[in-house]
PAFIMI-660613 format. One record per residue (C-alpha): x, y, z. Coordinates in steps of 0.5 Angstrom, whole numbers, padded with zeros to 4 digits, always signed. Each point is the difference from the previous one (the first is absolute). Example, Ala and Ser with C-alpha at 12.3 -4.5 7.8 and 13.67 -1.06 7.14 Angstrom:
# residues 2
+0025-0009+0016
+0002+0007-0002
This chain:
# residues 707
+0047+0009+0052
+0002+0006+0005
+0006+0002-0004
-0004+0001-0007
-0005+0003+0004
+0005+0005+0003
+0003+0001-0007
-0007+0002-0003
-0001+0005+0006
+0007+0003+0001
+0001+0001-0008
-0007+0001-0002
+0002+0005-0005
+0004-0004-0003
-0005-0006+0000
-0005+0005-0004
+0005+0003-0005
+0001-0007-0002
-0007-0002+0000
-0001+0006-0005
+0005-0002-0004
-0002-0007-0001
-0007+0003-0001
+0003+0003-0006
+0003-0006-0003
-0007-0004+0001
-0003+0005-0004
+0004-0001-0005
-0001-0008+0001
-0008+0001+0000
+0001+0004-0007
+0004-0005-0003
-0005-0006+0002
-0004-0003-0005
-0007-0001+0001
-0004-0006-0003
-0007+0000-0002
-0001-0007-0002
-0003-0004+0005
+0000-0006-0005
+0008+0000-0001
+0000-0002+0008
-0002-0007-0002
+0005-0006+0001
+0004+0000-0007
-0001-0008+0000
-0007+0001-0002
-0002-0002-0007
-0003+0007-0001
+0006+0003+0002
+0004-0004-0004
-0005+0002-0006
+0001+0007+0002
+0008-0001-0001
-0001-0003-0007
-0005+0006-0002
+0005+0005+0002
+0007-0003-0002
-0002-0004-0006
-0006+0004-0003
+0001+0007+0003
-0008+0000+0002
+0000-0001+0007
-0001+0008+0001
-0006+0002-0005
-0005+0005+0000
-0006+0001-0005
-0003+0006-0003
-0007+0000-0002
-0001+0005-0005
-0008+0002-0002
-0002+0004-0006
+0007+0002-0002
+0002+0001-0008
+0005-0005-0002
+0005+0006-0002
+0000+0003+0007
+0000-0007+0003
+0007-0002-0004
+0003+0007+0002
-0002-0002+0008
+0003-0007-0001
+0006+0003-0003
+0001+0005+0006
-0001-0005+0005
+0005-0005-0003
+0005+0006+0001
-0001+0000+0008
+0006-0002+0004
-0001-0007+0003
-0005-0002-0006
+0002-0006-0004
-0005+0000-0005
-0008+0002-0001
-0004-0006-0004
-0006+0002-0004
-0003-0003-0007
+0005+0004-0004
+0005-0004+0002
-0003-0006-0003
-0004+0003-0006
+0000+0006-0004
-0005+0005+0003
-0004+0001-0006
-0001-0008+0000
-0007-0001+0004
+0000-0003+0007
-0004-0005-0003
+0006-0003-0003
+0003-0002+0007
-0001-0007+0003
-0007+0001+0004
+0004-0001+0007
+0005+0005-0002
-0006+0005-0002
-0003-0001+0006
+0006+0001+0004
+0002+0007-0003
-0007+0002-0002
-0006+0001+0005
-0007+0004+0001
-0001+0008+0000
+0005+0000-0006
+0006-0002+0004
+0006-0003-0001
+0006-0002+0004
+0008+0002+0000
+0004-0005+0004
+0006+0003+0003
+0006-0004+0002
+0005+0003+0005
+0008-0002+0001
-0001-0001+0007
-0005-0003+0005
-0006+0003+0002
+0002+0003+0007
+0007+0002-0003
+0002+0008+0000
+0001+0000-0007
-0007-0003-0002
-0004+0005+0006
+0004+0006-0004
-0003-0003-0007
-0007-0001+0003
+0000+0007+0003
+0002+0003-0007
-0005-0004-0004
-0005+0003+0004
+0002+0007-0002
+0001-0003-0007
-0007-0003-0001
-0006+0004-0004
-0007+0001+0001
-0004-0007+0000
+0006-0004+0003
+0000-0004+0006
+0006-0003+0003
-0001-0007+0003
+0004-0006+0003
+0004-0002+0006
+0006+0005-0002
-0005+0006+0000
-0003-0002+0007
+0007-0001+0003
+0002+0007-0002
-0007+0003+0002
+0002-0003+0007
+0006+0003+0000
-0003+0007-0001
-0005-0001+0005
+0005-0003+0006
+0004+0006-0002
-0006+0005+0001
-0002-0003+0006
+0006-0002+0004
+0001+0007+0003
-0007+0000+0003
+0001-0007+0003
+0006+0003+0004
-0004+0006+0002
-0006-0004+0002
+0004-0004+0005
+0004+0006+0003
-0007+0004+0001
-0004-0006+0003
+0006-0002+0004
+0001+0007+0003
-0007+0001+0002
+0001-0007+0004
+0006+0002+0003
-0003+0007+0002
-0006-0003+0003
+0004-0005+0004
+0007+0003+0002
+0000+0006+0005
+0006+0003-0004
-0002+0004-0006
+0007+0001-0003
+0001-0008+0000
-0004-0002-0005
+0004+0004-0005
+0007-0002+0003
-0002-0007-0001
-0002+0001-0007
+0006+0003-0001
+0004-0006+0003
-0004-0004-0005
+0002+0003-0006
+0007-0003+0001
-0001-0007+0000
-0006+0001-0005
+0005+0003-0005
+0005-0005+0001
-0004-0006-0001
-0002+0003-0007
+0007+0002-0002
+0003-0007+0002
-0005-0003-0004
+0004+0002-0006
+0004-0006+0002
-0006-0005-0001
+0000+0003-0008
-0007+0001+0000
-0006+0000+0005
-0008-0001-0002
-0005+0006+0000
-0004-0003+0005
+0007+0000+0005
+0001+0007-0002
-0007+0002+0002
+0000-0003+0006
+0007+0000+0003
+0000+0007+0003
-0007+0000+0003
+0001-0007+0003
+0007+0001+0003
-0003+0007+0003
-0006-0004+0003
+0005-0006+0002
+0006+0004+0003
-0004+0006+0004
+0000-0005+0006
+0007+0000+0001
+0000+0008+0000
-0005+0000+0005
+0003-0005+0004
+0007+0004+0001
-0003+0006+0001
-0004-0002+0006
+0006-0004+0003
+0004+0007-0001
-0005+0004+0004
+0000-0005+0005
+0007+0000+0001
+0001+0007+0000
-0004+0001+0007
+0007-0003+0003
+0005+0002-0005
+0003+0005-0004
-0002+0000-0008
+0006-0003-0003
+0000-0005+0006
-0007-0001-0001
+0000-0002-0007
+0006-0004+0000
-0004-0004+0006
-0006+0000-0005
+0003-0003-0006
+0003-0006+0004
-0006-0001+0004
-0004+0000-0007
+0004-0003-0005
-0001-0007+0002
-0008+0001+0001
+0000+0003-0007
+0005-0005-0004
-0004-0006+0003
-0007+0004-0002
+0003+0001-0007
+0002-0007-0001
-0008-0003+0000
-0001+0006-0005
+0006-0002-0004
-0002-0008+0000
-0007+0002-0003
+0003+0004-0006
+0005-0005-0001
-0005-0006+0000
-0002+0003-0007
+0007-0002-0003
-0003-0007+0000
-0005+0002-0005
+0001-0003-0007
-0003+0006-0003
+0007+0004+0001
-0005+0007+0001
+0000-0003+0007
+0008+0000+0001
+0000+0007-0003
-0005+0003+0005
+0003-0004+0006
+0007+0002-0001
-0001+0007-0001
-0005+0000+0006
+0005-0004+0005
+0005+0004-0002
-0004+0006+0001
-0002-0002+0007
+0008-0002+0002
+0002+0007-0003
-0006+0003+0005
+0003-0003+0006
+0007+0002-0002
-0002+0007-0001
-0005+0000+0007
+0007-0001+0004
+0004+0005-0004
-0003+0005-0004
-0006+0001+0005
+0004+0001+0006
+0004+0006-0003
-0006+0003-0002
-0004+0000+0006
+0006+0003+0004
+0000+0005-0005
-0007+0002+0001
-0001-0002+0007
-0001+0007+0003
-0006+0001-0006
-0003-0007+0002
+0000+0002+0007
-0003+0007-0001
-0006-0003-0005
-0004-0004+0004
-0008-0001+0000
-0005-0004+0004
-0001-0007-0002
-0007-0003+0002
+0000-0008+0001
-0006-0003+0003
+0001-0004+0006
+0000-0007-0003
+0000-0004+0007
-0007-0002-0001
+0001-0002-0007
+0006-0005+0003
-0005-0002+0005
-0005-0002-0004
+0004-0004-0005
+0003-0004+0005
-0006-0001+0004
-0003-0003-0007
+0005-0004-0003
-0004-0006-0002
-0005+0004-0003
+0005+0004-0004
+0004-0006-0002
-0007-0003-0003
-0002+0006-0004
+0007+0000-0003
+0000-0008-0002
-0007+0001-0003
+0003+0006-0004
+0006-0004-0002
-0004-0005-0003
-0005+0004-0004
+0006+0005-0002
+0004-0006-0002
-0005-0003-0004
-0002+0007-0003
+0008+0001-0002
-0001-0006-0005
-0006+0003-0003
+0003+0007-0001
+0001+0001-0008
+0007+0002-0002
+0002+0003-0007
+0007-0001-0003
+0000+0005-0006
+0003+0006+0000
-0005+0003-0004
-0005-0001+0005
+0004+0004+0005
+0000+0007-0005
-0005+0005-0001
-0003-0002-0007
+0001+0007-0003
+0007-0001+0000
+0003+0000-0008
+0002-0007+0000
-0006-0003+0004
-0005+0004-0005
+0005-0002-0006
-0001-0007+0002
-0007+0000+0001
-0001+0003-0007
+0004-0006-0003
-0006-0004+0004
-0005+0004-0003
+0002+0001-0007
+0004-0007-0001
-0003-0004+0005
+0007-0002+0003
+0002+0003+0007
+0006-0005+0000
+0005-0004-0004
+0003-0007+0001
+0006-0002-0003
+0002-0007-0002
+0007-0002-0001
+0002-0007-0003
+0006-0003-0003
+0002+0002-0007
+0000-0007-0002
-0008+0000+0000
-0002+0000-0008
-0005+0005-0003
-0005-0006+0000
+0000-0001+0008
+0001+0008+0001
-0007+0001-0004
-0003-0006+0004
+0002+0003+0006
-0003+0006-0002
-0006-0003-0002
-0001-0004+0007
+0001+0007+0004
-0005+0003-0004
-0005-0004+0002
+0002+0001+0008
-0006+0004+0004
+0002+0007+0000
+0005+0000-0006
-0001+0006-0005
+0005-0002-0005
+0007-0003-0001
+0005+0004-0004
+0007-0004-0002
+0004+0000-0006
-0003-0006-0003
-0007+0003-0001
+0004+0006-0004
+0002-0005-0005
-0007-0004+0000
-0003+0007-0001
+0004+0000-0007
+0005+0004+0001
+0007-0003-0002
+0005+0000+0005
+0005+0003-0004
-0004+0007+0000
+0000+0000+0007
+0005+0005+0003
+0005-0003+0005
-0002+0005+0006
-0007-0003-0001
+0002-0007-0001
+0005+0001+0007
-0007+0001+0004
-0001-0007-0001
+0006-0004-0001
+0007+0001+0004
+0005-0003+0004
-0002-0007-0002
-0007+0001+0002
-0007+0002-0003
-0005+0004+0003
-0008+0001+0000
-0004+0006+0002
-0007-0002+0003
-0005+0005+0002
-0005-0001+0005
-0006+0003+0003
+0001-0002+0007
+0004+0005+0005
+0006-0003+0004
-0001-0002+0007
-0007-0003-0001
-0002-0007+0000
-0002-0001-0007
+0007+0003-0002
+0003-0005+0005
-0004-0006-0003
+0002+0003-0007
+0007+0000+0001
+0000-0007+0003
-0004-0003-0007
+0005+0004-0004
+0006-0003+0003
-0002-0007+0000
-0001+0001-0008
+0006+0003-0001
+0004-0006+0004
-0003-0005-0005
+0004+0003-0005
+0006+0002+0003
+0001-0002+0007
+0005+0006+0002
-0005+0005-0003
-0002+0006+0004
-0006+0004+0001
+0002+0007+0003
-0003+0007+0000
-0004+0004+0006
-0005-0005+0000
+0005-0006+0001
+0004+0004+0005
-0006+0002+0004
-0002-0007+0001
+0007-0002+0002
-0001+0006+0005
-0006-0002+0003
+0003-0007+0001
+0007+0003+0003
-0004+0005+0005
-0004-0006+0003
+0007-0004+0002
+0003+0007+0002
-0006+0001+0005
+0001-0006+0004
+0008+0000-0001
+0000+0008+0003
-0005-0002+0005
+0003-0006+0003
+0007+0003+0000
-0002+0007+0003
-0003-0004+0006
+0006-0004+0001
+0005+0005+0000
-0004+0005+0005
-0002-0006+0004
+0007-0002+0001
+0002+0007+0002
-0005+0000+0005
+0002-0006+0003
+0007+0002+0001
-0003+0006+0003
-0004-0003+0005
+0003-0007+0000
-0007-0002+0000
-0004-0005-0005
-0007+0002+0002
+0001+0008-0001
+0002+0000-0007
-0006-0005-0001
-0004+0005+0003
+0003+0007-0003
+0000-0003-0007
-0007-0003+0001
-0003+0007+0002
+0004+0004-0006
-0002-0006-0005
-0007+0001+0002
+0000+0008-0001
+0003-0002-0007
-0006-0005-0002
-0005+0005+0002
+0003+0006-0004
+0001-0005-0006
-0007-0002+0001
-0004+0007+0000
+0001+0001-0008
-0005-0006+0000
-0005+0003+0004
+0001+0007-0004
-0001-0003-0006
+0007+0002-0002
+0005-0003-0005
+0008+0000+0002
+0006+0000-0004
+0004-0007+0001
+0006+0003+0003
-0004+0003+0006
-0002-0007+0002
+0007-0002+0000
+0004+0005+0003
-0005+0003+0005
+0001-0006+0005
+0007+0001+0000
+0000+0008+0001
-0006+0000+0005
+0004-0006+0004
+0007+0003+0000
-0003+0007+0001
-0005-0001+0006
+0003-0006+0004
+0004+0006+0004
-0006+0002+0003
-0001-0007+0002
+0007-0001+0003
-0001+0007+0004
-0006-0003+0003
+0002-0006+0002
+0007+0003+0002
-0004+0004+0005
-0004-0006+0002
+0006-0004+0002
+0003+0006+0004
-0007+0001+0004
+0000-0008+0001
+0007+0000+0003
-0002+0006+0004
-0005-0005+0004
-0006+0002-0004
-0006-0005-0002
-0001-0001-0007
-0006+0004+0000
+0003+0006+0003
+0006-0001-0004
-0004+0000-0006
-0004+0006+0002
+0006+0004+0002
+0003-0002-0007
-0006+0003-0004
+0000+0006+0004
+0008+0002+0000
+0001-0003-0007
-0006+0003-0004
+0002+0007-0001
+0007-0003-0003
-0004-0005-0005
-0006+0005-0002
+0006+0005-0002
+0004-0005-0004
-0007-0003-0003
-0003+0007-0002
+0007+0002-0003
+0001-0006-0004
-0008+0001-0002
+0001+0008-0002
+0007-0002-0004
-0004-0004-0004
-0007+0001-0001
+0001+0007-0003
+0002-0004-0007
-0007-0004+0000
-0003+0007-0001
+0005+0003-0005
+0002-0005-0004
-0003-0002-0007
+0003-0006+0000
-0004-0005+0003
+0006-0005+0001
+0003+0005+0005
-0007+0003+0002
-0002-0007+0002
+0007-0002+0003
+0000+0006+0005
-0007-0001+0002
+0001-0007+0002
+0007+0002+0004
-0003+0006+0003
-0006-0004+0002
+0004-0005+0003
+0004+0004+0004
-0007+0002+0004
-0002-0007+0000
+0006-0003+0003
+0000+0006+0005
-0007-0002+0002
+0002-0007+0001
+0006+0001+0004
-0004+0004+0005
-0006-0004+0001
+0002-0007-0002
+0007-0001+0002
-0001+0002+0007
-0006-0005+0000
+0005-0006-0003
+0005+0002+0005
-0005-0001+0006
-0003-0006-0002
+0007-0004-0002
+0004+0003+0006
+0001-0007+0003
+0002-0003-0007
+0005+0006-0001
+0003-0001+0006
+0001-0008-0001
+0003+0001-0007
+0004+0006+0001
+0007+0000+0003
+0001+0005+0006
-0007+0003-0002
-0001+0002+0008
+0005+0000+0005
-0001-0003+0007
-0005+0003+0004
+0005+0002+0005
+0004+0004-0005
-0007+0002-0003
-0002+0003+0007
+0006+0003+0001
+0000+0004-0007
-0007+0002+0001
+0002+0003+0007
+0007+0003-0002
-0001+0001-0008
-0002+0007-0002
-0004-0001-0006
+0002+0004-0006
-0005+0002-0005
+0001-0004-0007
+0003+0004-0005
-0005+0002-0005
+0000-0001-0008
+0003-0007+0000
């Protein structure tokens, strides 16, 4: 490490030049990284609903659709607009009555279900737009944007494809605000708690490099989700800022006895192990999300783990070069920092450990129960402003046609027309089903098969399968919709054991099932990973139990609060929050425990050691916790996307709760379980003779801030 540190310091110009070149290359990588706005596409590919989506996309070319509701438009104008829509790149076809009947023929000539499907209230009709590629593809997104500009007065665009394009547009508008809020709020905290006025700007300059590297290297992943895109920068800033503070404080300590360059070399060598060890728990927490069946977890986990690793690398290479270059400016720009005397706080905590633990246990039980009762939503539409074009158009579909959602049933082509009619009749009687539409109903309506255009027939019969479209009065993600999906699936299986029901309702139902599994899997994996790292760090069985218990209690309180506030949280929050909060804030616990162990080896009793640990570690923990809070809380104020807003509110609140738990509860645990810790740890405390000698001869060095 010394050789690398010496190279970084002596060749700092080369280091910064190389860093800037990599910055430019990463910028190109970022520009060419695709963003996926469809959460449902992250479902496991072996689910029945996802297999159905593949059939819709590959055989029927209907997996990606949009509905245009047209109110009060003359037929001639409607046909002109239909023709314009068909000319848009990315649009496969636009289906309307004119594809089945001459427009001069009264709509009453259509079969009843087809008429109800295409005509609704308010003198409305519907155009069904099919796209060449999937809903979240760039081609479809561009086509949706052009459709919006092509539509005329009295037209409303709805469907999942339209909603995804709205999401893309909104995220792109808000992304700069996310970064700006994180930067401004973090600067405010750093100005308050760091004595050097220029240092916060140098820290942020140093963090630009790993953040851009992280986004640029995502090009090798192929794509990232819009949730990852929105959160990665602010989370990386909040999580890795501690490393910068740690390095600077050690450098300033070393400068008291050494020249600047030698002081920095020493600082890099002495902080590298601590920084890398500290980052391991955070990386482990993020990588635990890779165990999720919903591959969105791996998307977020890999990007964030990579971001932390790049943050560590940049802190040990780029930041030292920047600090030395700006050393004179740093020394000249200082302001007083006022910290309250926390001696009494530490004494109070260690003087009442049983009472503090009792209160914490009550909160643990109460909020644990509240967490299980918190309302959760699973649909993208619930997280978006209802004024967006796609949301308003989908709501119009519900108002004019009474069908906020569709199901698609896919069966083998060997099923004859009579069975298809019987299947449709049974499904028609399921609660909440508005109507069914299939090829056989056209024939049953008196239209000869020979006169049905091929492009219309291919809507219902392709690739060795038959297709039935079902309109429903229920919304995805609700209990009645899930029950309806189960009922239809049972009916379909009686006619074709390999039959499939898919669509937003079925996929959302699968999402609920997968999420329940993922919540348990990620929680267990992250706890085990962090437990193992702490066990190896302290060579103790009891210490990781106490530390994980404290953080898990903080997580429990955080996830239970929405029940008492009457809030509904997005499904992804309950899955990823625990791993993020555990990985990002367990460092506070490690810092406190390390100092406590040091004081115990200096000969102090458990209460005195814990009191000093609180007093000396509180500034570091408070600065770190508030920086993490500041980096994420701003998004909860500026984002119009409830999924982003809720997740950031939970993360920022979790940082504060974890900070308070580590400052108040962990010292109490260390005091109460001091005998257990000593008996279950290897070389936790040296023998009394060496401990007394250490107390007499060892000069205590204040622990570095910012872990």
